[in-house]
N, CA, C, O and the ligand as a Tripos MOL2 file, in Angstrom:
@<TRIPOS>MOLECULE
protein
  313   311    79     0     0
PROTEIN
NO_CHARGES

@<TRIPOS>ATOM
      1 N           0.8460   -1.2260    0.0300 N.3       1 MET1
      2 CA         -0.0860    0.0180    0.0050 C.3       1 MET1
      3 C           0.8920    1.2380    0.0360 C.2       1 MET1
      4 O           1.6090    1.5250    0.9950 O.2       1 MET1
      5 N           0.8240    1.8730   -1.0770 N.am      2 SER2
      6 CA          1.6680    3.0970   -1.1620 C.3       2 SER2
      7 C           0.8640    4.3890   -0.9720 C.2       2 SER2
      8 O           1.4300    5.4810   -0.9180 O.2       2 SER2
      9 N          -0.4870    4.2470   -0.8690 N.am      3 GLN3
     10 CA         -1.4360    5.3540   -0.6760 C.3       3 GLN3
     11 C          -1.3620    5.9450    0.7530 C.2       3 GLN3
     12 O          -1.6230    5.2670    1.7470 O.2       3 GLN3
     13 N          -1.0140    7.1670    0.8000 N.am      4 GLN4
     14 CA         -1.1180    7.8970    2.0820 C.3       4 GLN4
     15 C          -2.2330    8.8130    2.0460 C.2       4 GLN4
     16 O          -2.2980    9.6800    1.1740 O.2       4 GLN4
     17 N          -3.1860    8.6650    3.0120 N.am      5 PHE5
     18 CA         -4.3790    9.4320    3.1660 C.3       5 PHE5
     19 C          -4.1780   10.5660    4.1920 C.2       5 PHE5
     20 O          -3.8320   10.3470    5.3530 O.2       5 PHE5
     21 N          -4.4050   11.7340    3.7110 N.am      6 GLY6
     22 CA         -4.5980   12.8050    4.6400 C.3       6 GLY6
     23 C          -3.4390   13.0320    5.6960 C.2       6 GLY6
     24 O          -3.6700   13.3110    6.8730 O.2       6 GLY6
     25 N          -2.2240   12.8930    5.1860 N.am      7 THR7
     26 CA         -1.1460   13.0560    6.1370 C.3       7 THR7
     27 C          -0.9670   14.6110    6.2940 C.2       7 THR7
     28 O          -0.3050   15.2670    5.4910 O.2       7 THR7
     29 N          -1.5830   15.1360    7.3480 N.am      8 PHE8
     30 CA         -1.5010   16.5000    7.4890 C.3       8 PHE8
     31 C          -0.3170   16.8240    8.4570 C.2       8 PHE8
     32 O          -0.2660   16.4440    9.6260 O.2       8 PHE8
     33 N           0.5750   17.5330    7.8540 N.am      9 THR9
     34 CA          1.7030   18.0420    8.6110 C.3       9 THR9
     35 C           1.8970   19.6170    8.5270 C.2       9 THR9
     36 O           1.8510   20.2440    7.4680 O.2       9 THR9
     37 N           2.1050   20.1410    9.7020 N.am     10 ALA10
     38 CA          2.2140   21.5230    9.7870 C.3      10 ALA10
     39 C           3.7470   21.7910    9.3590 C.2      10 ALA10
     40 O           4.7060   21.1970    9.8510 O.2      10 ALA10
     41 N           3.8110   22.7180    8.4290 N.am     11 SER11
     42 CA          5.2170   22.9930    7.8130 C.3      11 SER11
     43 C           5.7440   24.1940    8.6280 C.2      11 SER11
     44 O           6.9610   24.2870    8.7850 O.2      11 SER11
     45 N           5.0060   25.0200    9.1000 N.am     12 GLU12
     46 CA          5.5480   26.0890    9.9300 C.3      12 GLU12
     47 C           4.6690   26.3550   11.0430 C.2      12 GLU12
     48 O           3.4420   26.3000   10.9590 O.2      12 GLU12
     49 N           5.4090   26.6870   12.2400 N.am     13 LEU13
     50 CA          4.5940   26.9060   13.3830 C.3      13 LEU13
     51 C           5.4050   28.0560   14.0610 C.2      13 LEU13
     52 O           6.6190   28.2160   13.9350 O.2      13 LEU13
     53 N           4.5100   28.8770   14.8430 N.am     14 TYR14
     54 CA          5.0930   29.9720   15.4610 C.3      14 TYR14
     55 C           5.9470   29.5060   16.6230 C.2      14 TYR14
     56 O           5.4780   28.7510   17.4760 O.2      14 TYR14
     57 N           7.2240   29.9570   16.6670 N.am     15 CYS15
     58 CA          8.1450   29.5890   17.7680 C.3      15 CYS15
     59 C           8.1990   30.8530   18.6530 C.2      15 CYS15
     60 O           8.4390   31.9450   18.1380 O.2      15 CYS15
     61 N           7.9910   30.7280   19.9060 N.am     16 PRO16
     62 CA          8.0330   31.8330   20.8140 C.3      16 PRO16
     63 C           9.5360   32.0620   21.0920 C.2      16 PRO16
     64 O           9.8490   33.2120   21.4010 O.2      16 PRO16
     65 N          10.3280   31.3010   21.0390 N.am     17 LYS17
     66 CA         11.7370   31.4720   21.1970 C.3      17 LYS17
     67 C          12.4360   32.1920   20.1840 C.2      17 LYS17
     68 O          13.3140   33.0040   20.4740 O.2      17 LYS17
     69 N          12.0810   31.9280   18.9540 N.am     18 CYS18
     70 CA         12.6840   32.6580   17.7210 C.3      18 CYS18
     71 C          11.8340   33.9640   17.4900 C.2      18 CYS18
     72 O          12.2640   34.9050   16.8240 O.2      18 CYS18
     73 N          10.6610   33.9500   18.0590 N.am     19 GLY19
     74 CA          9.6880   35.1130   17.8860 C.3      19 GLY19
     75 C           9.0330   35.3370   16.4620 C.2      19 GLY19
     76 O           8.6150   36.4060   16.0180 O.2      19 GLY19
     77 N           9.0350   34.0710   15.8270 N.am     20 ARG20
     78 CA          8.4750   34.0800   14.4740 C.3      20 ARG20
     79 C           8.2250   32.6980   14.0350 C.2      20 ARG20
     80 O           8.7340   31.7480   14.6290 O.2      20 ARG20
     81 N           7.4630   32.5570   13.0220 N.am     21 ALA21
     82 CA          7.0760   31.3710   12.5360 C.3      21 ALA21
     83 C           8.4280   30.5350   11.9110 C.2      21 ALA21
     84 O           9.2210   31.1180   11.1730 O.2      21 ALA21
     85 N           8.5670   29.3850   12.2160 N.am     22 GLN22
     86 CA          9.7380   28.6080   11.7450 C.3      22 GLN22
     87 C           9.1770   27.3090   11.2220 C.2      22 GLN22
     88 O           8.1320   26.8010   11.6280 O.2      22 GLN22
     89 N          10.0030   26.7920   10.2390 N.am     23 PRO23
     90 CA          9.6810   25.5780    9.7040 C.3      23 PRO23
     91 C           9.9930   24.4270   10.7940 C.2      23 PRO23
     92 O          10.9650   24.5090   11.5460 O.2      23 PRO23
     93 N           9.1400   23.4120   10.8120 N.am     24 VAL24
     94 CA          9.2970   22.5600   11.9640 C.3      24 VAL24
     95 C           9.8040   21.2690   11.5140 C.2      24 VAL24
     96 O           9.7230   20.9730   10.3220 O.2      24 VAL24
     97 N          10.3330   20.4580   12.3860 N.am     25 ARG25
     98 CA         10.6350   19.1000   12.1390 C.3      25 ARG25
     99 C           9.7230   18.2190   12.9990 C.2      25 ARG25
    100 O           9.3690   18.5260   14.1370 O.2      25 ARG25
    101 N           9.4010   17.1860   12.4060 N.am     26 GLU26
    102 CA          8.5460   16.2920   13.0270 C.3      26 GLU26
    103 C           9.3130   15.0770   13.4510 C.2      26 GLU26
    104 O          10.1210   14.5010   12.7220 O.2      26 GLU26
    105 N           9.0060   14.7160   14.6970 N.am     27 ARG27
    106 CA          9.7240   13.5320   15.1770 C.3      27 ARG27
    107 C           8.8350   12.5400   16.0440 C.2      27 ARG27
    108 O           7.9860   12.9440   16.8380 O.2      27 ARG27
    109 N           9.0650   11.4440   15.8540 N.am     28 LEU28
    110 CA          8.3350   10.3750   16.5840 C.3      28 LEU28
    111 C           8.6230   10.4290   18.1720 C.2      28 LEU28
    112 O           9.7400   10.2450   18.6570 O.2      28 LEU28
    113 N           7.5700   10.6790   18.8370 N.am     29 LEU29
    114 CA          7.9120   10.7940   20.3880 C.3      29 LEU29
    115 C           7.7000    9.4750   21.0090 C.2      29 LEU29
    116 O           8.5700    8.8890   21.6530 O.2      29 LEU29
    117 N           6.5300    9.0380   20.7940 N.am     30 LEU30
    118 CA          6.3910    7.6250   21.3270 C.3      30 LEU30
    119 C           5.2980    6.9060   20.6300 C.2      30 LEU30
    120 O           4.5330    7.5100   19.8770 O.2      30 LEU30
    121 N           5.1930    5.5400   20.8740 N.am     31 VAL31
    122 CA          4.2290    4.7790   20.1580 C.3      31 VAL31
    123 C           3.1940    4.3490   21.1410 C.2      31 VAL31
    124 O           3.4340    3.7080   22.1650 O.2      31 VAL31
    125 N           2.0400    4.7510   20.7490 N.am     32 LEU32
    126 CA          0.8330    4.4400   21.7100 C.3      32 LEU32
    127 C           0.1970    3.1120   21.1200 C.2      32 LEU32
    128 O           0.4950    2.6350   20.0250 O.2      32 LEU32
    129 N          -0.7020    2.6010   21.9900 N.am     33 HIS33
    130 CA         -1.3410    1.3940   21.5040 C.3      33 HIS33
    131 C          -2.2280    1.6150   20.3300 C.2      33 HIS33
    132 O          -2.3710    0.7360   19.4800 O.2      33 HIS33
    133 N          -2.8520    2.8140   20.2580 N.am     34 ASN34
    134 CA         -3.6200    3.0980   19.1230 C.3      34 ASN34
    135 C          -3.1040    4.0920   18.0730 C.2      34 ASN34
    136 O          -3.8580    4.6380   17.2680 O.2      34 ASN34
    137 N          -1.7210    4.3080   18.1250 N.am     35 GLY35
    138 CA         -1.3010    5.2720   17.1590 C.3      35 GLY35
    139 C           0.2130    5.6850   17.5540 C.2      35 GLY35
    140 O           0.9700    4.9410   18.1790 O.2      35 GLY35
    141 N           0.5220    6.9040   17.1240 N.am     36 GLU36
    142 CA          1.8820    7.3780   17.3610 C.3      36 GLU36
    143 C           1.7440    8.8810   17.8080 C.2      36 GLU36
    144 O           0.9440    9.6710   17.3050 O.2      36 GLU36
    145 N           2.5890    9.1570   18.7730 N.am     37 LEU37
    146 CA          2.6930   10.5070   19.1450 C.3      37 LEU37
    147 C           3.8620   11.2350   18.4680 C.2      37 LEU37
    148 O           5.0290   10.8860   18.6440 O.2      37 LEU37
    149 N           3.5020   12.2480   17.6970 N.am     38 HIS38
    150 CA          4.5590   12.9350   17.1030 C.3      38 HIS38
    151 C           4.7720   14.3290   17.6560 C.2      38 HIS38
    152 O           3.8250   14.9450   18.1440 O.2      38 HIS38
    153 N           5.8740   14.7950   17.6000 N.am     39 GLU39
    154 CA          6.1700   16.0980   18.2840 C.3      39 GLU39
    155 C           6.7980   17.0500   17.0600 C.2      39 GLU39
    156 O           7.5340   16.6300   16.1670 O.2      39 GLU39
    157 N           6.3780   18.3150   17.2100 N.am     40 PHE40
    158 CA          7.0010   19.1770   16.0960 C.3      40 PHE40
    159 C           7.9750   19.9960   16.8920 C.2      40 PHE40
    160 O           7.6680   20.5490   17.9480 O.2      40 PHE40
    161 N           9.1410   20.0480   16.3490 N.am     41 LEU41
    162 CA         10.3420   20.8260   16.8480 C.3      41 LEU41
    163 C          10.7210   21.9230   16.0130 C.2      41 LEU41
    164 O          10.7890   21.7200   14.8010 O.2      41 LEU41
    165 N          10.9770   23.0470   16.4740 N.am     42 CYS42
    166 CA         11.5530   24.2310   15.5550 C.3      42 CYS42
    167 C          12.7580   23.7380   15.0060 C.2      42 CYS42
    168 O          13.5660   23.1580   15.7310 O.2      42 CYS42
    169 N          12.9680   23.9140   13.7640 N.am     43 SER43
    170 CA         14.0150   23.4260   13.0480 C.3      43 SER43
    171 C          15.3860   24.2470   13.2810 C.2      43 SER43
    172 O          16.4970   23.9140   12.8690 O.2      43 SER43
    173 N          15.0660   25.3710   14.0170 N.am     44 ARG44
    174 CA         16.2050   26.3670   14.2970 C.3      44 ARG44
    175 C          16.7450   26.0580   15.7950 C.2      44 ARG44
    176 O          17.9320   25.8620   16.0550 O.2      44 ARG44
    177 N          15.7790   26.0470   16.6590 N.am     45 CYS45
    178 CA         16.1850   26.1160   17.9900 C.3      45 CYS45
    179 C          15.6830   24.8030   18.7050 C.2      45 CYS45
    180 O          15.9700   24.6710   19.8950 O.2      45 CYS45
    181 N          15.0130   23.9020   18.1180 N.am     46 ALA46
    182 CA         14.6600   22.6220   18.6490 C.3      46 ALA46
    183 C          13.7420   22.6310   19.7320 C.2      46 ALA46
    184 O          13.6200   21.6740   20.4960 O.2      46 ALA46
    185 N          12.9300   23.9490   19.8420 N.am     47 THR47
    186 CA         11.9520   24.0240   20.8790 C.3      47 THR47
    187 C          10.7280   23.2310   20.4310 C.2      47 THR47
    188 O          10.3780   23.2080   19.2510 O.2      47 THR47
    189 N          10.0680   22.5630   21.4310 N.am     48 SER48
    190 CA          8.9450   21.8310   21.0950 C.3      48 SER48
    191 C           7.7400   22.7110   20.9040 C.2      48 SER48
    192 O           7.3170   23.4150   21.8210 O.2      48 SER48
    193 N           7.0980   22.6650   19.5180 N.am     49 LEU49
    194 CA          6.2220   23.5800   19.2390 C.3      49 LEU49
    195 C           4.7540   22.9050   19.1920 C.2      49 LEU49
    196 O           3.7390   23.5870   19.0490 O.2      49 LEU49
    197 N           4.7430   21.7340   19.3030 N.am     50 GLY50
    198 CA          3.4950   21.0380   19.3880 C.3      50 GLY50
    199 C           3.5050   19.5580   19.1040 C.2      50 GLY50
    200 O           4.4700   18.9490   18.6420 O.2      50 GLY50
    201 N           2.3350   19.0370   19.4270 N.am     51 LYS51
    202 CA          2.3620   17.6820   19.3460 C.3      51 LYS51
    203 C           1.0870   17.0370   18.5490 C.2      51 LYS51
    204 O           0.0270   17.6630   18.5440 O.2      51 LYS51
    205 N           1.1760   16.0370   18.0110 N.am     52 ARG52
    206 CA         -0.0470   15.4670   17.4130 C.3      52 ARG52
    207 C           0.0010   13.9190   17.4330 C.2      52 ARG52
    208 O           1.0360   13.2530   17.4550 O.2      52 ARG52
    209 N          -1.2710   13.4380   17.4230 N.am     53 THR53
    210 CA         -1.3540   11.9070   17.5840 C.3      53 THR53
    211 C          -1.7630   11.3950   16.2710 C.2      53 THR53
    212 O          -2.7660   11.8140   15.6920 O.2      53 THR53
    213 N          -0.9750   10.4760   15.7970 N.am     54 VAL54
    214 CA         -1.4080    9.8020   14.4100 C.3      54 VAL54
    215 C          -2.0720    8.4780   14.7340 C.2      54 VAL54
    216 O          -1.4600    7.5780   15.3090 O.2      54 VAL54
    217 N          -3.2210    8.3880   14.3880 N.am     55 THR55
    218 CA         -3.9630    7.1940   14.5020 C.3      55 THR55
    219 C          -4.3660    6.6580   13.0750 C.2      55 THR55
    220 O          -4.6400    7.4180   12.1460 O.2      55 THR55
    221 N          -4.3770    5.4340   12.9920 N.am     56 GLY56
    222 CA         -4.7190    4.9360   11.6810 C.3      56 GLY56
    223 C          -4.5380    3.4040   11.5920 C.2      56 GLY56
    224 O          -3.7730    2.7480   12.2990 O.2      56 GLY56
    225 N          -5.2930    2.9570   10.6910 N.am     57 PRO57
    226 CA         -5.1400    1.3400   10.3920 C.3      57 PRO57
    227 C          -3.8610    1.0410    9.9500 C.2      57 PRO57
    228 O          -3.4530   -0.1210    9.9480 O.2      57 PRO57
    229 N          -3.1440    2.0360    9.5510 N.am     58 ALA58
    230 CA         -1.7310    1.6590    8.9240 C.3      58 ALA58
    231 C          -0.6890    1.2240   10.1590 C.2      58 ALA58
    232 O           0.2650    0.4640    9.9930 O.2      58 ALA58
    233 N          -1.0220    1.7960   11.3200 N.am     59 VAL59
    234 CA         -0.0830    1.5380   12.3970 C.3      59 VAL59
    235 C          -0.2770    0.0420   12.9100 C.2      59 VAL59
    236 O           0.6670   -0.7240   13.1010 O.2      59 VAL59
    237 N          -1.5410   -0.2600   13.0980 N.am     60 THR60
    238 CA         -1.8180   -1.5560   13.7470 C.3      60 THR60
    239 C          -1.8190   -2.6260   12.5000 C.2      60 THR60
    240 O          -2.2880   -2.3580   11.3940 O.2      60 THR60
    241 N          -1.2440   -3.8250   12.8390 N.am     61 PRO61
    242 CA         -1.3470   -4.8840   11.8620 C.3      61 PRO61
    243 C          -2.7030   -5.4600   11.8120 C.2      61 PRO61
    244 O          -3.2980   -5.7290   12.8560 O.2      61 PRO61
    245 N          -3.2280   -5.6660   10.6290 N.am     62 ALA62
    246 CA         -4.4670   -6.2010   10.2290 C.3      62 ALA62
    247 C          -5.3110   -6.3790   11.5110 C.2      62 ALA62
    248 O          -5.0590   -7.2740   12.3170 O.2      62 ALA62
    249 N          -6.3560   -5.4670   11.6780 N.am     63 ALA63
    250 CA         -7.1060   -5.5430   12.8170 C.3      63 ALA63
    251 C          -8.0140   -6.7030   12.9190 C.2      63 ALA63
    252 O          -8.8110   -7.0080   12.0320 O.2      63 ALA63
    253 N          -7.8640   -7.3520   14.0560 N.am     64 ARG64
    254 CA         -8.6290   -8.5420   14.1250 C.3      64 ARG64
    255 C          -9.9350   -8.4410   14.7270 C.2      64 ARG64
    256 O         -10.0340   -7.9780   15.8630 O.2      64 ARG64
    257 N         -10.9590   -8.8300   14.0780 N.am     65 ARG65
    258 CA        -12.3350   -8.6020   14.7270 C.3      65 ARG65
    259 C         -12.9300  -10.0330   15.0660 C.2      65 ARG65
    260 O         -13.3200  -10.8290   14.2120 O.2      65 ARG65
    261 N         -12.9420  -10.2250   16.3020 N.am     66 PRO66
    262 CA        -13.4950  -11.4780   16.6440 C.3      66 PRO66
    263 C         -15.0410  -11.4880   16.4350 C.2      66 PRO66
    264 O         -15.8060  -10.7050   16.9970 O.2      66 PRO66
    265 N         -15.4100  -12.4680   15.5610 N.am     67 GLN67
    266 CA        -16.8070  -12.5510   15.3630 C.3      67 GLN67
    267 C         -17.4090  -13.5260   16.0690 C.2      67 GLN67
    268 O         -17.3140  -14.7100   15.7480 O.2      67 GLN67
    269 N         -18.0790  -13.1060   17.0900 N.am     68 LEU68
    270 CA        -18.5920  -14.0770   17.9890 C.3      68 LEU68
    271 C         -20.0260  -14.5190   17.6520 C.2      68 LEU68
    272 O         -20.4640  -15.6270   17.9640 O.2      68 LEU68
    273 N         -20.7650  -13.5330   16.9620 N.am     69 ARG69
    274 CA        -22.0600  -13.7480   16.4710 C.3      69 ARG69
    275 C         -21.9880  -14.6470   15.2500 C.2      69 ARG69
    276 O         -21.0640  -14.5360   14.4450 O.2      69 ARG69
    277 N         -22.9070  -15.4850   15.1190 N.am     70 PRO70
    278 CA        -22.9810  -16.2880   13.8750 C.3      70 PRO70
    279 C         -23.6580  -15.4350   12.8090 C.2      70 PRO70
    280 O         -24.5760  -14.6450   13.0340 O.2      70 PRO70
    281 N         -23.1220  -15.6720   11.6630 N.am     71 PRO71
    282 CA        -23.6870  -14.9140   10.5240 C.3      71 PRO71
    283 C         -25.2740  -15.0540   10.3970 C.2      71 PRO71
    284 O         -25.8960  -16.1150   10.4340 O.2      71 PRO71
    285 N         -25.8030  -13.7760   10.2390 N.am     72 ARG72
    286 CA        -27.2760  -13.9350   10.1440 C.3      72 ARG72
    287 C         -27.7300  -14.3250    8.7910 C.2      72 ARG72
    288 O         -27.1850  -13.8710    7.7850 O.2      72 ARG72
    289 N         -28.6150  -15.0690    8.7520 N.am     73 THR73
    290 CA        -29.1540  -15.4880    7.5340 C.3      73 THR73
    291 C         -30.5140  -14.6680    7.1970 C.2      73 THR73
    292 O         -31.4770  -14.7080    7.9630 O.2      73 THR73
    293 N         -30.5160  -14.0220    6.1540 N.am     74 ARG74
    294 CA        -31.6580  -13.2210    6.0130 C.3      74 ARG74
    295 C         -32.5810  -13.8980    4.9690 C.2      74 ARG74
    296 O         -32.1700  -14.4490    3.9480 O.2      74 ARG74
    297 N         -33.8250  -13.7950    5.3300 N.am     75 ARG75
    298 CA        -34.8030  -14.4460    4.4960 C.3      75 ARG75
    299 C         -35.5670  -13.3800    3.7360 C.2      75 ARG75
    300 O         -36.0220  -12.3960    4.3180 O.2      75 ARG75
    301 N         -35.6990  -13.5680    2.4970 N.am     76 LEU76
    302 CA        -36.4660  -12.6250    1.6340 C.3      76 LEU76
    303 C         -37.9430  -13.0500    1.8030 C.2      76 LEU76
    304 O         -38.3660  -14.1710    1.5220 O.2      76 LEU76
    305 N         -38.6390  -12.0850    2.2690 N.am     77 LEU77
    306 CA        -40.0940  -12.3860    2.4240 C.3      77 LEU77
    307 C         -40.9170  -12.0630    1.2590 C.2      77 LEU77
    308 O         -42.0230  -12.5700    1.0670 O.2      77 LEU77
    309 N         -40.3450  -11.1850    0.4610 N.am     78 ARG78
    310 CA        -41.0600  -10.7240   -0.6750 C.3      78 ARG78
    311 C         -40.6220  -11.3910   -1.8810 C.2      78 ARG78
    312 O         -41.1380  -11.1120   -2.9630 O.2      78 ARG78
    313 ZN         12.7390   28.4780   17.2790 Zn       79 ZN79
@<TRIPOS>BOND
     1     1     2 1
     2     2     3 1
     3     3     4 2
     4     3     5 am
     5     5     6 1
     6     6     7 1
     7     7     8 2
     8     7     9 am
     9     9    10 1
    10    10    11 1
    11    11    12 2
    12    11    13 am
    13    13    14 1
    14    14    15 1
    15    15    16 2
    16    15    17 am
    17    17    18 1
    18    18    19 1
    19    19    20 2
    20    19    21 am
    21    21    22 1
    22    22    23 1
    23    23    24 2
    24    23    25 am
    25    25    26 1
    26    26    27 1
    27    27    28 2
    28    27    29 am
    29    29    30 1
    30    30    31 1
    31    31    32 2
    32    31    33 am
    33    33    34 1
    34    34    35 1
    35    35    36 2
    36    35    37 am
    37    37    38 1
    38    38    39 1
    39    39    40 2
    40    39    41 am
    41    41    42 1
    42    42    43 1
    43    43    44 2
    44    43    45 am
    45    45    46 1
    46    46    47 1
    47    47    48 2
    48    47    49 am
    49    49    50 1
    50    50    51 1
    51    51    52 2
    52    51    53 am
    53    53    54 1
    54    54    55 1
    55    55    56 2
    56    55    57 am
    57    57    58 1
    58    58    59 1
    59    59    60 2
    60    59    61 am
    61    61    62 1
    62    62    63 1
    63    63    64 2
    64    63    65 am
    65    65    66 1
    66    66    67 1
    67    67    68 2
    68    67    69 am
    69    69    70 1
    70    70    71 1
    71    71    72 2
    72    71    73 am
    73    73    74 1
    74    74    75 1
    75    75    76 2
    76    75    77 am
    77    77    78 1
    78    78    79 1
    79    79    80 2
    80    79    81 am
    81    81    82 1
    82    82    83 1
    83    83    84 2
    84    83    85 am
    85    85    86 1
    86    86    87 1
    87    87    88 2
    88    87    89 am
    89    89    90 1
    90    90    91 1
    91    91    92 2
    92    91    93 am
    93    93    94 1
    94    94    95 1
    95    95    96 2
    96    95    97 am
    97    97    98 1
    98    98    99 1
    99    99   100 2
   100    99   101 am
   101   101   102 1
   102   102   103 1
   103   103   104 2
   104   103   105 am
   105   105   106 1
   106   106   107 1
   107   107   108 2
   108   107   109 am
   109   109   110 1
   110   110   111 1
   111   111   112 2
   112   111   113 am
   113   113   114 1
   114   114   115 1
   115   115   116 2
   116   115   117 am
   117   117   118 1
   118   118   119 1
   119   119   120 2
   120   119   121 am
   121   121   122 1
   122   122   123 1
   123   123   124 2
   124   123   125 am
   125   125   126 1
   126   126   127 1
   127   127   128 2
   128   127   129 am
   129   129   130 1
   130   130   131 1
   131   131   132 2
   132   131   133 am
   133   133   134 1
   134   134   135 1
   135   135   136 2
   136   135   137 am
   137   137   138 1
   138   138   139 1
   139   139   140 2
   140   139   141 am
   141   141   142 1
   142   142   143 1
   143   143   144 2
   144   143   145 am
   145   145   146 1
   146   146   147 1
   147   147   148 2
   148   147   149 am
   149   149   150 1
   150   150   151 1
   151   151   152 2
   152   151   153 am
   153   153   154 1
   154   154   155 1
   155   155   156 2
   156   155   157 am
   157   157   158 1
   158   158   159 1
   159   159   160 2
   160   159   161 am
   161   161   162 1
   162   162   163 1
   163   163   164 2
   164   163   165 am
   165   165   166 1
   166   166   167 1
   167   167   168 2
   168   167   169 am
   169   169   170 1
   170   170   171 1
   171   171   172 2
   172   171   173 am
   173   173   174 1
   174   174   175 1
   175   175   176 2
   176   175   177 am
   177   177   178 1
   178   178   179 1
   179   179   180 2
   180   179   181 am
   181   181   182 1
   182   182   183 1
   183   183   184 2
   184   183   185 am
   185   185   186 1
   186   186   187 1
   187   187   188 2
   188   187   189 am
   189   189   190 1
   190   190   191 1
   191   191   192 2
   192   191   193 am
   193   193   194 1
   194   194   195 1
   195   195   196 2
   196   195   197 am
   197   197   198 1
   198   198   199 1
   199   199   200 2
   200   199   201 am
   201   201   202 1
   202   202   203 1
   203   203   204 2
   204   203   205 am
   205   205   206 1
   206   206   207 1
   207   207   208 2
   208   207   209 am
   209   209   210 1
   210   210   211 1
   211   211   212 2
   212   211   213 am
   213   213   214 1
   214   214   215 1
   215   215   216 2
   216   215   217 am
   217   217   218 1
   218   218   219 1
   219   219   220 2
   220   219   221 am
   221   221   222 1
   222   222   223 1
   223   223   224 2
   224   223   225 am
   225   225   226 1
   226   226   227 1
   227   227   228 2
   228   227   229 am
   229   229   230 1
   230   230   231 1
   231   231   232 2
   232   231   233 am
   233   233   234 1
   234   234   235 1
   235   235   236 2
   236   235   237 am
   237   237   238 1
   238   238   239 1
   239   239   240 2
   240   239   241 am
   241   241   242 1
   242   242   243 1
   243   243   244 2
   244   243   245 am
   245   245   246 1
   246   246   247 1
   247   247   248 2
   248   247   249 am
   249   249   250 1
   250   250   251 1
   251   251   252 2
   252   251   253 am
   253   253   254 1
   254   254   255 1
   255   255   256 2
   256   255   257 am
   257   257   258 1
   258   258   259 1
   259   259   260 2
   260   259   261 am
   261   261   262 1
   262   262   263 1
   263   263   264 2
   264   263   265 am
   265   265   266 1
   266   266   267 1
   267   267   268 2
   268   267   269 am
   269   269   270 1
   270   270   271 1
   271   271   272 2
   272   271   273 am
   273   273   274 1
   274   274   275 1
   275   275   276 2
   276   275   277 am
   277   277   278 1
   278   278   279 1
   279   279   280 2
   280   279   281 am
   281   281   282 1
   282   282   283 1
   283   283   284 2
   284   283   285 am
   285   285   286 1
   286   286   287 1
   287   287   288 2
   288   287   289 am
   289   289   290 1
   290   290   291 1
   291   291   292 2
   292   291   293 am
   293   293   294 1
   294   294   295 1
   295   295   296 2
   296   295   297 am
   297   297   298 1
   298   298   299 1
   299   299   300 2
   300   299   301 am
   301   301   302 1
   302   302   303 1
   303   303   304 2
   304   303   305 am
   305   305   306 1
   306   306   307 1
   307   307   308 2
   308   307   309 am
   309   309   310 1
   310   310   311 1
   311   311   312 2
@<TRIPOS>SUBSTRUCTURE
     1 MET1         2 RESIDUE 1 A MET
     2 SER2         6 RESIDUE 1 A SER
     3 GLN3        10 RESIDUE 1 A GLN
     4 GLN4        14 RESIDUE 1 A GLN
     5 PHE5        18 RESIDUE 1 A PHE
     6 GLY6        22 RESIDUE 1 A GLY
     7 THR7        26 RESIDUE 1 A THR
     8 PHE8        30 RESIDUE 1 A PHE
     9 THR9        34 RESIDUE 1 A THR
    10 ALA10       38 RESIDUE 1 A ALA
    11 SER11       42 RESIDUE 1 A SER
    12 GLU12       46 RESIDUE 1 A GLU
    13 LEU13       50 RESIDUE 1 A LEU
    14 TYR14       54 RESIDUE 1 A TYR
    15 CYS15       58 RESIDUE 1 A CYS
    16 PRO16       62 RESIDUE 1 A PRO
    17 LYS17       66 RESIDUE 1 A LYS
    18 CYS18       70 RESIDUE 1 A CYS
    19 GLY19       74 RESIDUE 1 A GLY
    20 ARG20       78 RESIDUE 1 A ARG
    21 ALA21       82 RESIDUE 1 A ALA
    22 GLN22       86 RESIDUE 1 A GLN
    23 PRO23       90 RESIDUE 1 A PRO
    24 VAL24       94 RESIDUE 1 A VAL
    25 ARG25       98 RESIDUE 1 A ARG
    26 GLU26      102 RESIDUE 1 A GLU
    27 ARG27      106 RESIDUE 1 A ARG
    28 LEU28      110 RESIDUE 1 A LEU
    29 LEU29      114 RESIDUE 1 A LEU
    30 LEU30      118 RESIDUE 1 A LEU
    31 VAL31      122 RESIDUE 1 A VAL
    32 LEU32      126 RESIDUE 1 A LEU
    33 HIS33      130 RESIDUE 1 A HIS
    34 ASN34      134 RESIDUE 1 A ASN
    35 GLY35      138 RESIDUE 1 A GLY
    36 GLU36      142 RESIDUE 1 A GLU
    37 LEU37      146 RESIDUE 1 A LEU
    38 HIS38      150 RESIDUE 1 A HIS
    39 GLU39      154 RESIDUE 1 A GLU
    40 PHE40      158 RESIDUE 1 A PHE
    41 LEU41      162 RESIDUE 1 A LEU
    42 CYS42      166 RESIDUE 1 A CYS
    43 SER43      170 RESIDUE 1 A SER
    44 ARG44      174 RESIDUE 1 A ARG
    45 CYS45      178 RESIDUE 1 A CYS
    46 ALA46      182 RESIDUE 1 A ALA
    47 THR47      186 RESIDUE 1 A THR
    48 SER48      190 RESIDUE 1 A SER
    49 LEU49      194 RESIDUE 1 A LEU
    50 GLY50      198 RESIDUE 1 A GLY
    51 LYS51      202 RESIDUE 1 A LYS
    52 ARG52      206 RESIDUE 1 A ARG
    53 THR53      210 RESIDUE 1 A THR
    54 VAL54      214 RESIDUE 1 A VAL
    55 THR55      218 RESIDUE 1 A THR
    56 GLY56      222 RESIDUE 1 A GLY
    57 PRO57      226 RESIDUE 1 A PRO
    58 ALA58      230 RESIDUE 1 A ALA
    59 VAL59      234 RESIDUE 1 A VAL
    60 THR60      238 RESIDUE 1 A THR
    61 PRO61      242 RESIDUE 1 A PRO
    62 ALA62      246 RESIDUE 1 A ALA
    63 ALA63      250 RESIDUE 1 A ALA
    64 ARG64      254 RESIDUE 1 A ARG
    65 ARG65      258 RESIDUE 1 A ARG
    66 PRO66      262 RESIDUE 1 A PRO
    67 GLN67      266 RESIDUE 1 A GLN
    68 LEU68      270 RESIDUE 1 A LEU
    69 ARG69      274 RESIDUE 1 A ARG
    70 PRO70      278 RESIDUE 1 A PRO
    71 PRO71      282 RESIDUE 1 A PRO
    72 ARG72      286 RESIDUE 1 A ARG
    73 THR73      290 RESIDUE 1 A THR
    74 ARG74      294 RESIDUE 1 A ARG
    75 ARG75      298 RESIDUE 1 A ARG
    76 LEU76      302 RESIDUE 1 A LEU
    77 LEU77      306 RESIDUE 1 A LEU
    78 ARG78      310 RESIDUE 1 A ARG
    79 ZN79       313 GROUP 0 **** ****
């Protein structure tokens, strides 16, 4: 699968240390059970400017859905 859907990345964020918007670098902070926590760092002074959680089916290996219910058989009445 090469398709990437809606990967929204902030290219610039305001950095209070630099006093202006700076291009940011994204880095993986930690891996959660339901996604990944990324952090945005100022590319100039490496101040943390924000975080975002990435959730998606791409992270978890093939979601297993236990099907406990037996498949319903539908009768056509008409
Ligand atoms: Zn900065």
